[in-house]
VMD Tcl script that draws the C-alpha trace (Angstrom):
set ca {
  {-61.64 269.55 86.31}
  {-59.93 266.59 84.47}
  {-58.50 264.09 87.32}
  {-54.83 264.27 88.34}
  {-54.04 260.71 86.65}
  {-55.86 262.41 83.06}
  {-53.51 265.34 83.53}
  {-49.93 264.04 84.69}
  {-49.22 263.24 81.01}
  {-49.91 266.78 80.21}
  {-47.41 267.80 82.91}
  {-44.90 265.76 81.70}
  {-45.11 266.77 78.29}
  {-44.93 270.66 79.35}
  {-42.01 270.17 81.38}
  {-40.21 268.29 79.02}
  {-40.69 271.25 76.33}
  {-39.91 273.73 79.03}
  {-36.66 271.37 79.50}
  {-35.52 271.57 75.88}
  {-36.29 275.39 75.61}
  {-33.89 276.02 78.76}
  {-31.03 273.77 77.00}
  {-31.25 275.31 73.64}
  {-31.14 278.97 75.48}
  {-27.89 277.64 77.48}
  {-25.56 277.84 74.31}
  {-26.92 280.91 73.45}
  {-25.98 284.83 73.85}
  {-28.62 285.24 76.49}
  {-27.23 282.68 78.94}
  {-27.93 283.69 82.56}
  {-25.14 284.09 84.49}
  {-24.36 284.90 88.62}
  {-23.07 287.74 90.39}
  {-20.76 287.42 93.01}
  {-22.60 289.49 95.95}
  {-19.63 288.77 98.51}
  {-16.73 286.25 99.30}
  {-17.64 285.53 102.81}
  {-14.72 285.04 104.84}
  {-16.16 283.58 108.07}
  {-14.23 285.26 110.65}
  {-16.22 285.39 113.75}
  {-13.28 287.30 115.91}
  {-14.89 291.13 115.84}
  {-11.63 292.32 116.42}
  {-9.35 291.09 113.76}
  {-9.31 291.15 109.80}
  {-9.64 287.66 108.30}
  {-5.85 286.00 108.50}
  {-6.41 282.84 106.15}
  {-5.66 282.31 102.72}
  {-8.27 284.06 100.70}
  {-9.23 281.68 97.38}
  {-9.44 283.25 93.96}
  {-12.46 282.64 91.79}
  {-11.01 280.71 89.12}
  {-11.69 277.09 87.72}
  {-8.75 275.48 89.97}
  {-9.59 277.03 93.08}
  {-13.34 275.61 94.14}
  {-15.05 277.89 96.80}
  {-18.27 276.82 98.05}
  {-21.65 278.66 96.85}
  {-24.81 280.18 98.71}
  {-27.03 281.48 95.85}
  {-30.00 283.81 96.35}
  {-32.86 283.60 93.53}
  {-35.46 280.92 92.06}
  {-33.72 277.51 91.46}
  {-34.66 277.26 88.23}
  {-32.47 280.13 87.02}
  {-29.85 279.09 89.61}
  {-29.56 275.79 87.91}
  {-29.68 277.28 84.37}
  {-26.85 279.52 85.69}
  {-24.65 276.75 87.01}
  {-24.89 274.58 83.78}
  {-24.17 277.74 81.55}
  {-21.00 278.62 83.90}
  {-19.37 282.04 83.46}
  {-15.52 281.43 82.26}
  {-14.75 285.36 82.32}
  {-15.70 285.34 85.90}
  {-13.37 281.72 86.38}
  {-16.64 279.65 87.10}
  {-17.10 276.64 84.57}
  {-20.24 274.93 84.13}
  {-21.41 272.37 86.58}
  {-23.29 270.22 83.93}
  {-22.64 266.63 85.34}
  {-20.10 267.37 88.40}
  {-22.56 267.82 91.41}
  {-22.08 264.12 93.17}
  {-25.35 264.09 95.51}
  {-28.34 266.62 95.42}
  {-30.93 266.57 98.44}
  {-33.92 268.75 98.31}
  {-37.05 269.04 100.30}
  {-39.09 271.30 98.19}
  {-42.09 273.04 100.04}
  {-44.88 270.51 99.97}
  {-47.89 271.95 101.76}
  {-49.81 274.70 100.35}
  {-51.35 275.98 103.51}
  {-47.94 276.65 105.09}
  {-47.25 279.89 106.49}
  {-43.97 281.23 105.09}
  {-43.46 283.48 107.65}
  {-40.27 284.34 109.65}
  {-39.53 285.46 113.05}
  {-37.83 288.54 113.93}
  {-36.50 289.41 117.08}
  {-35.36 293.06 117.76}
  {-34.98 294.63 121.47}
  {-38.24 294.23 123.68}
  {-40.41 293.01 120.31}
  {-40.77 290.09 118.16}
  {-42.10 290.45 114.55}
  {-43.44 288.42 111.67}
  {-41.92 288.85 108.41}
  {-44.22 288.23 105.27}
  {-42.35 286.91 102.45}
  {-40.91 289.01 99.97}
  {-42.40 290.20 96.77}
  {-40.53 287.49 94.79}
  {-41.41 284.95 97.14}
  {-45.18 286.06 97.01}
  {-45.26 285.27 93.50}
  {-43.05 282.21 93.32}
  {-45.15 280.60 95.94}
  {-48.51 281.59 94.63}
  {-47.47 280.26 91.12}
  {-46.62 277.45 93.04}
  {-49.97 276.26 94.12}
  {-52.47 278.52 92.01}
  {-53.65 275.03 90.69}
  {-53.08 273.23 93.41}
  {-51.09 269.82 93.28}
  {-51.29 270.50 89.28}
  {-49.27 273.81 89.25}
  {-46.88 272.06 92.08}
  {-46.03 269.14 89.88}
  {-45.24 271.77 86.89}
  {-42.99 273.88 89.12}
  {-41.12 270.49 90.26}
  {-40.72 268.63 86.54}
  {-38.25 271.22 85.08}
  {-36.16 271.67 88.15}
  {-35.79 267.93 88.80}
  {-34.96 267.56 84.87}
  {-32.22 269.96 85.67}
  {-30.85 268.06 88.17}
  {-30.39 265.49 86.72}
  {-28.22 267.19 84.21}
  {-25.91 268.59 87.04}
  {-25.47 265.52 88.48}
  {-22.31 263.26 87.90}
  {-22.89 259.71 86.28}
  {-22.05 258.48 89.83}
  {-24.45 261.04 91.29}
  {-27.77 260.53 93.30}
  {-30.46 262.42 94.33}
  {-32.68 262.35 97.19}
  {-36.05 264.24 97.48}
  {-37.53 264.65 100.82}
  {-41.46 264.92 100.12}
  {-44.73 264.20 102.66}
  {-47.60 262.67 101.79}
  {-49.71 265.33 100.25}
  {-48.00 264.65 96.86}
  {-45.53 262.14 97.25}
  {-47.14 259.53 95.12}
  {-47.16 261.67 92.01}
  {-43.76 263.09 92.64}
  {-42.26 259.37 92.43}
  {-44.14 259.17 89.30}
  {-42.20 262.21 88.10}
  {-39.20 260.79 89.38}
  {-39.48 257.45 87.57}
  {-39.96 259.69 84.55}
  {-36.92 261.71 84.85}
  {-34.72 259.49 86.28}
  {-35.70 256.06 85.26}
  {-37.86 253.39 86.88}
  {-34.65 251.36 87.32}
  {-32.50 254.00 88.87}
  {-35.03 253.86 91.94}
  {-32.91 253.04 95.05}
  {-35.13 253.31 97.97}
  {-38.29 254.88 99.60}
  {-36.74 255.73 102.98}
  {-39.42 256.54 106.02}
  {-38.37 259.43 108.56}
  {-40.08 260.36 111.51}
  {-41.81 263.81 111.20}
  {-43.65 265.83 113.95}
  {-46.78 264.17 114.79}
  {-49.98 266.23 115.22}
  {-52.30 263.75 117.28}
  {-56.17 264.32 116.58}
  {-58.48 262.23 118.11}
  {-61.41 263.25 115.90}
  {-59.34 262.17 112.63}
  {-61.07 259.56 110.81}
  {-57.70 258.22 109.77}
  {-54.28 257.74 111.60}
  {-52.18 260.37 112.34}
  {-49.25 260.93 110.11}
  {-45.99 260.13 111.60}
  {-43.46 259.79 108.38}
  {-42.14 261.62 105.48}
  {-40.83 259.98 102.42}
  {-37.47 260.27 100.97}
  {-37.03 259.19 97.69}
  {-33.48 258.05 96.96}
  {-32.66 257.79 92.62}
  {-29.41 257.32 91.22}
  {-28.18 258.92 88.03}
  {-26.70 255.86 86.88}
  {-26.60 252.19 88.22}
  {-22.69 253.26 89.01}
  {-23.31 255.26 91.74}
  {-21.48 256.07 94.74}
  {-22.84 254.17 97.76}
  {-20.98 253.59 101.44}
  {-22.97 251.19 103.59}
  {-24.29 252.85 106.90}
  {-24.81 251.22 110.26}
  {-26.92 252.31 113.26}
  {-26.21 251.82 117.02}
  {-28.34 249.39 118.98}
  {-29.60 250.59 122.27}
  {-28.68 246.78 123.34}
  {-26.12 244.38 122.48}
  {-27.13 241.82 119.54}
  {-26.23 238.54 120.38}
  {-24.27 236.43 117.74}
  {-25.77 233.79 115.63}
  {-25.30 231.77 112.41}
  {-26.91 233.09 109.18}
  {-27.32 231.02 105.85}
  {-24.92 231.56 103.29}
  {-27.42 231.17 100.21}
  {-28.70 234.63 98.37}
  {-31.01 234.93 95.77}
  {-29.56 234.16 92.19}
  {-28.71 230.85 90.50}
  {-24.84 229.60 91.11}
  {-22.84 226.55 91.32}
  {-21.87 224.37 93.61}
  {-18.91 225.23 96.07}
  {-16.63 222.80 98.29}
  {-17.49 222.68 102.38}
  {-15.96 220.54 104.56}
  {-14.26 218.42 101.40}
  {-17.87 218.01 100.03}
  {-19.20 219.45 97.33}
  {-22.80 220.99 97.78}
  {-24.94 222.99 95.08}
  {-27.06 225.88 96.23}
  {-30.57 225.35 96.79}
  {-32.40 226.14 93.60}
  {-32.45 229.72 92.15}
  {-29.73 230.43 94.77}
  {-26.15 230.89 94.40}
  {-23.44 230.55 97.37}
  {-22.89 234.58 98.61}
  {-19.00 233.72 99.11}
  {-16.10 232.91 96.68}
  {-14.45 229.46 97.35}
  {-11.31 231.28 98.64}
  {-13.45 232.92 101.64}
  {-15.19 229.97 102.23}
  {-11.78 228.13 102.97}
  {-10.29 231.07 105.28}
  {-13.61 230.77 107.08}
  {-13.32 227.12 107.84}
  {-10.50 227.44 108.76}
  {-11.22 230.44 111.37}
  {-14.24 228.05 112.47}
  {-16.44 230.83 111.49}
  {-18.54 228.80 108.96}
  {-20.34 225.51 109.96}
  {-23.12 223.10 108.25}
  {-26.10 223.37 110.31}
  {-26.35 220.09 112.09}
  {-30.22 219.62 110.98}
  {-30.51 220.87 107.53}
  {-27.05 220.50 106.48}
  {-26.81 223.75 104.61}
  {-23.46 226.01 105.28}
  {-23.83 229.07 107.35}
  {-21.32 231.40 108.73}
  {-21.14 233.22 112.61}
  {-22.05 236.73 112.83}
  {-20.42 238.20 115.93}
  {-22.55 239.97 118.84}
  {-22.44 243.69 117.96}
  {-23.89 246.73 119.09}
  {-24.48 248.07 115.51}
  {-26.88 247.29 112.80}
  {-26.58 247.73 108.97}
  {-29.07 250.75 108.26}
  {-32.47 249.78 105.91}
  {-35.11 252.21 104.66}
  {-36.73 252.81 107.72}
  {-35.24 255.61 109.42}
  {-38.04 256.22 112.29}
  {-35.18 255.77 114.79}
  {-34.54 259.85 113.98}
  {-36.98 262.93 113.38}
  {-36.62 264.75 110.28}
  {-37.12 268.04 111.52}
  {-35.30 270.03 113.91}
  {-35.52 273.72 115.40}
  {-32.05 274.80 116.48}
  {-32.53 278.02 114.14}
  {-36.27 279.27 114.17}
  {-37.08 277.82 110.38}
  {-40.05 276.25 110.10}
  {-38.89 273.62 107.85}
  {-35.26 273.13 109.52}
  {-34.03 269.33 108.68}
  {-32.34 267.30 111.14}
  {-28.31 267.01 111.13}
  {-28.81 263.43 111.24}
  {-31.02 262.79 108.41}
  {-27.86 264.69 106.22}
  {-25.39 263.26 107.47}
  {-26.64 259.69 106.77}
  {-27.41 260.71 103.41}
  {-23.98 262.65 102.72}
  {-21.90 259.66 104.15}
  {-23.88 257.10 102.27}
  {-23.79 259.11 98.72}
  {-20.81 260.97 99.04}
  {-17.02 261.07 99.79}
  {-15.01 263.54 100.75}
  {-14.27 266.15 98.42}
  {-17.55 265.30 96.43}
  {-20.10 268.21 95.74}
  {-23.04 268.01 97.35}
  {-26.09 270.55 96.48}
  {-29.19 271.59 97.89}
  {-31.52 273.81 95.70}
  {-34.36 274.33 98.08}
  {-31.82 274.99 101.17}
  {-33.98 276.67 104.06}
  {-31.63 277.04 107.33}
  {-28.75 275.29 105.24}
  {-28.47 272.11 107.07}
  {-26.93 270.25 103.80}
  {-24.64 272.66 103.38}
  {-23.49 272.93 107.25}
  {-23.50 269.18 107.20}
  {-21.53 268.74 104.26}
  {-19.24 271.17 105.46}
  {-18.51 268.86 108.71}
  {-18.04 266.21 106.11}
  {-15.36 267.77 104.11}
  {-17.61 267.94 101.19}
  {-18.11 270.76 98.81}
  {-21.36 272.75 98.45}
  {-23.83 274.55 96.61}
  {-26.93 275.87 98.01}
  {-29.82 278.13 96.84}
  {-32.69 279.45 98.28}
  {-35.62 281.76 97.11}
  {-35.93 283.32 100.73}
  {-33.86 286.24 101.86}
  {-34.61 285.28 105.59}
  {-33.24 281.76 104.83}
  {-29.93 282.98 103.25}
  {-29.26 285.52 106.34}
  {-29.77 282.16 108.39}
  {-27.63 280.03 106.47}
  {-24.95 282.86 106.21}
  {-24.95 283.48 109.83}
  {-25.17 279.60 110.91}
  {-22.10 278.99 108.22}
  {-19.98 281.70 109.99}
  {-20.69 280.31 113.46}
  {-19.38 277.10 112.58}
  {-16.10 278.69 111.51}
  {-16.71 277.68 107.63}
  {-14.17 277.73 104.84}
  {-15.11 280.73 102.40}
  {-17.59 280.98 100.64}
  {-19.40 282.85 97.79}
  {-22.94 284.81 98.43}
  {-24.07 284.97 95.00}
  {-27.55 285.99 93.34}
  {-29.02 286.04 89.63}
  {-27.50 288.46 87.74}
  {-30.33 289.32 85.79}
  {-33.93 288.04 86.31}
  {-35.51 287.58 82.89}
  {-38.21 284.99 83.98}
  {-41.38 286.80 84.35}
  {-44.07 284.58 85.83}
  {-48.05 285.19 85.83}
  {-49.33 286.66 88.54}
  {-50.79 285.17 91.44}
  {-54.20 286.93 90.93}
  {-56.74 286.66 87.87}
  {-56.54 290.52 87.41}
  {-53.31 290.62 86.24}
  {-52.59 287.41 83.13}
  {-49.28 289.48 82.46}
  {-46.60 291.38 84.67}
  {-47.63 293.87 82.09}
  {-51.18 294.43 83.59}
  {-49.81 294.49 86.77}
  {-47.00 297.49 85.83}
  {-49.64 299.35 84.65}
  {-52.00 299.25 87.64}
  {-48.80 300.00 89.69}
  {-47.81 302.90 87.03}
  {-51.78 304.50 87.57}
  {-51.50 304.04 91.31}
  {-48.18 306.37 91.36}
  {-49.97 308.72 89.23}
  {-49.17 308.14 85.55}
  {-50.81 307.53 82.23}
  {-49.82 304.22 81.10}
  {-48.79 304.41 77.14}
  {-50.97 302.22 74.87}
  {-49.55 298.77 74.20}
  {-48.42 299.38 70.83}
  {-46.27 302.50 71.90}
  {-45.04 300.23 74.92}
  {-45.35 296.43 74.14}
  {-43.93 295.51 77.77}
  {-46.84 297.75 79.35}
  {-43.94 298.77 82.06}
  {-44.20 302.56 81.14}
  {-46.10 305.39 81.88}
  {-45.65 309.14 82.09}
  {-46.78 312.49 84.16}
  {-48.15 314.75 81.63}
  {-47.37 318.09 82.96}
  {-43.49 317.42 84.52}
  {-42.72 315.71 81.43}
  {-42.00 312.59 83.98}
  {-41.13 309.22 82.46}
  {-41.98 306.49 85.13}
  {-40.91 302.83 84.51}
  {-42.10 299.71 86.65}
  {-39.66 296.80 87.47}
  {-40.97 293.22 87.33}
  {-41.56 291.74 90.91}
  {-39.74 288.75 89.26}
  {-36.72 290.96 88.85}
  {-33.98 292.83 90.92}
  {-33.54 296.42 90.31}
  {-29.95 296.98 89.56}
  {-27.68 299.07 87.65}
  {-28.69 297.38 84.33}
  {-32.05 298.64 85.02}
  {-31.00 302.18 85.68}
  {-29.16 302.54 82.70}
  {-32.00 301.39 80.67}
  {-34.54 303.70 82.20}
  {-31.67 306.85 81.36}
  {-31.81 305.51 78.07}
  {-35.78 305.56 77.50}
  {-35.65 309.03 79.58}
  {-33.51 310.26 76.82}
  {-34.96 308.52 73.95}
  {-38.34 307.15 74.09}
  {-41.28 308.81 72.22}
  {-38.49 312.16 71.99}
  {-37.08 312.41 75.33}
  {-38.28 313.38 78.68}
  {-37.15 315.64 81.62}
  {-37.12 313.08 84.20}
  {-37.25 309.44 84.81}
  {-38.33 307.74 87.83}
  {-37.89 304.02 88.42}
  {-40.69 302.36 90.61}
  {-39.10 298.71 91.67}
  {-39.78 295.77 94.10}
  {-36.71 294.09 94.66}
  {-33.17 295.67 94.29}
  {-29.63 294.27 94.03}
  {-27.40 294.57 96.90}
  {-25.41 297.31 95.65}
  {-28.16 299.70 94.06}
  {-26.98 302.23 96.30}
  {-23.91 302.67 95.03}
  {-25.38 302.13 91.47}
  {-27.53 305.51 92.25}
  {-24.14 307.08 93.56}
  {-22.24 306.19 90.43}
  {-24.67 307.59 87.69}
  {-25.08 310.91 89.77}
  {-28.01 312.05 87.90}
  {-30.30 314.22 89.30}
  {-32.94 313.57 87.05}
  {-33.48 309.77 87.95}
  {-35.11 309.07 90.90}
  {-35.41 305.49 92.68}
  {-38.61 304.59 94.63}
  {-39.54 301.53 96.04}
  {-42.95 299.77 95.37}
  {-45.18 298.91 98.82}
  {-44.59 294.83 98.83}
  {-48.38 294.27 100.43}
  {-49.41 296.36 97.42}
  {-50.09 292.85 96.28}
  {-52.17 291.78 98.90}
  {-54.25 295.04 98.54}
  {-54.50 294.31 94.94}
  {-56.11 290.87 95.34}
  {-59.78 291.92 94.61}
  {-61.74 293.87 92.07}
  {-63.23 296.03 95.18}
  {-59.66 296.58 96.74}
  {-58.61 297.86 93.77}
  {-61.10 300.18 93.51}
  {-60.48 301.84 96.64}
  {-56.81 302.04 96.11}
  {-57.85 304.10 92.91}
  {-60.23 306.27 94.51}
  {-57.92 307.86 96.48}
  {-56.29 305.86 99.33}
  {-52.65 307.07 99.84}
  {-49.82 304.89 98.41}
  {-46.63 305.31 99.85}
  {-43.28 304.73 97.73}
  {-40.33 305.61 99.60}
  {-37.00 306.06 98.76}
  {-33.97 303.09 99.47}
  {-32.90 302.56 102.80}
  {-29.25 303.62 103.31}
  {-26.56 303.17 105.73}
  {-24.26 306.22 107.17}
  {-20.71 306.02 108.86}
  {-18.86 308.67 110.79}
  {-15.45 309.97 109.11}
  {-13.18 307.09 109.27}
  {-10.00 307.79 111.25}
  {-6.19 306.47 110.24}
  {-3.61 306.23 112.84}
  {-0.11 305.65 112.05}
  {1.25 302.21 113.91}
  {4.62 301.61 112.06}
  {6.51 302.17 109.24}
  {4.38 299.15 107.13}
  {1.23 299.29 109.43}
  {-1.61 301.62 109.98}
  {-4.72 301.67 112.04}
  {-8.39 302.51 110.49}
  {-11.04 303.31 112.96}
  {-14.56 302.64 111.69}
  {-17.70 303.21 113.12}
  {-21.25 303.52 112.05}
  {-23.52 306.59 111.65}
  {-27.01 305.70 111.04}
  {-29.11 303.67 109.40}
  {-32.11 304.73 107.57}
  {-34.82 302.03 106.61}
  {-37.25 303.05 104.17}
  {-40.59 303.74 105.57}
  {-42.25 300.52 107.77}
  {-45.48 300.94 105.12}
  {-43.12 298.80 102.55}
  {-42.06 296.34 104.93}
  {-43.75 293.27 104.53}
  {-45.49 293.25 107.58}
  {-48.93 293.22 109.20}
  {-49.75 296.81 110.63}
  {-49.70 295.87 114.36}
  {-46.35 294.82 113.44}
  {-45.60 297.95 111.44}
  {-46.52 300.18 114.58}
  {-43.84 297.93 116.67}
  {-41.12 298.88 113.83}
  {-41.78 302.56 113.95}
  {-40.93 302.68 117.57}
  {-37.25 300.74 116.80}
  {-36.87 303.39 113.81}
  {-37.07 306.04 116.06}
  {-35.24 304.74 119.09}
  {-32.55 302.46 118.38}
  {-32.15 302.26 114.46}
  {-28.77 300.09 114.22}
  {-30.59 297.46 116.16}
  {-32.07 296.69 112.77}
  {-28.86 295.49 111.06}
  {-28.57 291.73 111.07}
  {-24.58 292.10 110.28}
  {-22.01 294.44 108.94}
  {-18.66 293.92 107.63}
  {-15.56 295.54 105.60}
  {-13.71 295.21 102.99}
  {-10.64 297.57 103.69}
  {-9.02 296.98 100.09}
  {-12.04 297.31 97.69}
  {-11.55 296.44 94.53}
  {-15.22 297.41 92.99}
  {-15.50 293.78 91.49}
  {-15.74 291.27 94.28}
  {-16.81 292.47 98.03}
  {-14.68 290.38 100.67}
  {-15.77 290.76 104.32}
  {-12.58 290.58 105.68}
  {-13.88 291.79 108.79}
  {-17.81 291.32 110.11}
  {-19.82 291.82 113.43}
  {-23.64 290.04 113.50}
  {-26.16 289.81 115.84}
  {-26.13 287.06 118.31}
  {-21.99 287.17 118.11}
  {-21.56 288.00 121.68}
  {-17.82 287.29 121.62}
  {-17.20 290.93 121.97}
  {-20.51 292.13 123.68}
  {-23.09 290.45 125.38}
  {-25.89 291.76 123.68}
  {-27.30 289.40 121.21}
  {-29.88 291.88 119.54}
  {-26.83 294.56 118.74}
  {-23.86 294.37 116.38}
  {-20.93 296.19 117.43}
  {-20.73 299.80 116.17}
  {-17.42 300.69 115.97}
  {-14.27 298.43 115.44}
  {-10.58 299.08 114.53}
  {-8.57 297.59 112.19}
  {-5.07 296.90 111.45}
  {-3.63 296.98 107.89}
  {-1.09 297.18 105.80}
  {-0.07 300.57 105.16}
  {-1.25 302.10 101.52}
  {-0.99 305.28 99.80}
  {-4.29 305.03 98.25}
  {-7.42 302.87 99.70}
  {-10.91 302.20 98.81}
  {-12.82 300.95 101.45}
  {-16.22 299.63 101.28}
  {-19.19 298.78 104.46}
  {-21.51 297.04 103.93}
  {-24.80 296.40 106.20}
  {-27.67 294.24 105.54}
  {-31.10 294.21 107.99}
  {-33.15 291.75 109.62}
  {-35.40 291.77 106.80}
  {-32.77 291.45 104.26}
  {-32.01 294.86 102.56}
  {-28.58 295.73 101.61}
  {-26.47 299.10 101.92}
  {-23.19 299.98 101.23}
  {-20.92 302.74 101.84}
  {-17.39 303.19 99.88}
  {-14.72 305.62 101.28}
  {-11.74 306.31 99.15}
  {-8.85 307.17 101.50}
}
mol new
graphics top color blue
foreach p $ca { graphics top sphere $p radius 0.5 }
foreach p [lrange $ca 0 end-1] q [lrange $ca 1 end] { graphics top cylinder $p $q radius 0.2 }
display resetview
């Protein structure tokens, strides 16, 4: 295999070509857009509706944004903008980007899920599995290929005064710096900042134990925002005289009536007026031995911050998130390279420290992450800190189809063909169906459509499936859609179509693990049972309306039941699946991470005017259960459409819409 040094020019060349294609597509008709799943109104009090101003999704009314999805697609959508929904292009408008891309191929990207009396470990979603496998399939080479176009798009998003900070460790930091030099220009490199990492002592290691991470700091241009930062010292630093000369050729200046030239190759750091003023104050002197001008620095307990940040740790663990970054690191970065009302972004947002700190420092923010658990953590974290309203968005239509992680599936179509066969369908030939995502069950005239593991199955997919059923190869009696990942409103989409000849089923997410080898595939084909389950759903009890006055009424809303799809279809190890079965049987509502209500749903944007979530103990003392019922005081209305949304601990979403 070629060395990395040899392959770097190829990585850069391929990355540039990919970026060119992406930027060309932005002006076309197939540009990506963001769908708004929710306008989150962070009201912690579960007895009251949101009472603050509700911002409007339009250019003149900025709303912070939390986005679920592959950041390569997220950034394309941000660059494109969507004028119809009032969201302009963000090209050249972001003032600061901080990222800490995952930099260890051996990391176990599991998430802890705490339920009553039980702790589970959730494996990555199918979309995440494909992303991680694609990122590391060829080791550092594929990682750098993943990173180059993303960094290039970040440059497109940065304003001329903007900066980027890339947090990385020893594995591949030196190679990442070469990419950054190529994209942002070596002249725009500002610092390599060292910050303490978690030390893992190994007495047997034939090296020094790793103690620091690197943060590479680059500007978009030479005109970047930068504010000097000081740090507190443990002891007061004594005052002292400091030489007034600095690097760079300069002219002589007058000191105490005497014209003194600076040393060769140096210049006096102050203008004449400042020199004269300092002499009057007595804070400037000529050194008794050298007769060189010196100025007095007062005793202080502060010191100008340099690039050595080993006084603080890079990591924190307040949210049970393995790569959670320390608030102090982000405070320094955001204070140094942005001002109030500037826009700050993080496209590998993790537990959301960047957005949380930006919120506290009165900056605008955009965060995105590919992990559903990460998005749940961020949403709850922002509500807990009483953040301003923010949009929760996702990619409207996943067009990207990455290669599968296993060599068995060089195309997504190969995997779709296998899934169709495991369902019992006969695949069509490639000539009949170039995408290789369709099959049929002969005796029942049933068409089977397998969606991509890199897509969110939603209303558009279902409509396409119905079109296929009605027209493909002469038409079919029924169509079955097999999906890996689903949009938040998939239940509503199915109900709105009201089509009894359409069935939507879930592909087991651990099927990818089961298909990793030829022998495991053979076992499945030879008869091992594969369970394709129906979607999860939420039920509520009848809503009670009570008149309070001529203008107000009370809505009493109570959860009924939460039916989760089979534990076989949750990304868990077998031992944890057994634990989950017990929870489903005994206490299904404990699976709800949060539920929220929009009492005036307009079928466009869900506005969470009321919500409760696990670990919010203001209205009950149980951190593992949401409250199951609430009463809302609302203005009287002749016709009302109320939407109730629940999201479970695994990130699956269900909604119920009631017309009153």
